[in-house]
N, C-alpha and C positions, 0 to 999 in steps of 0.2 A: 406778282410776276408781270413784267412789262410785255405788252403785245409786240413791241419792236423786235424782241429777241425770239419770239415764237416761230417755229418752222413746222411744216407738215411733212410726214414721211409717207411716200406712196409706193405700193408694191410694184415691182418691175413686171410681174406676170399678169396680174388681174387689174392693175391700175386703180386700186382702191386705196383710200387714205386710211391707214391703220394706226399710226402713231403721231403724237405731237411731242415736240422736244424744243429745246432752246439752244442757241449758240451765240457766241460773241462775233458779231458780223464785222467788227473792226479788225480782228486778228485772222478770221477764217473767211477769205474772199470766195473760194470755190464752194460748190454744193457738196453736201455730205452724201455718202453712200455707205450704208451699213447692211450687213446680213441680219435680218430679224425674222421672227416667226409671223407668218400670215395665217390668221384664223380662217380665212376664206379658201385659200389654197391648201391649207393643212400641211405646210412644209416651210422650211427656212428659205427665204428668197432675198434678193437684193432689193433694198428699199432706198429710194432716192428722195432727196429734198425737193419739194415743189414750192411754188409761190404762195 
């Protein structure tokens, strides 16, 4: 898996990086926002893509 396509997903509430994913940066220009489970908050929160 190439490092160019890797992205980090950060919790919107506690600001911790919980997930790593990948995306095609040529087709998706804007940042991803997904609702995912945060093990630190113990609930589903909005996770945003970070640098």
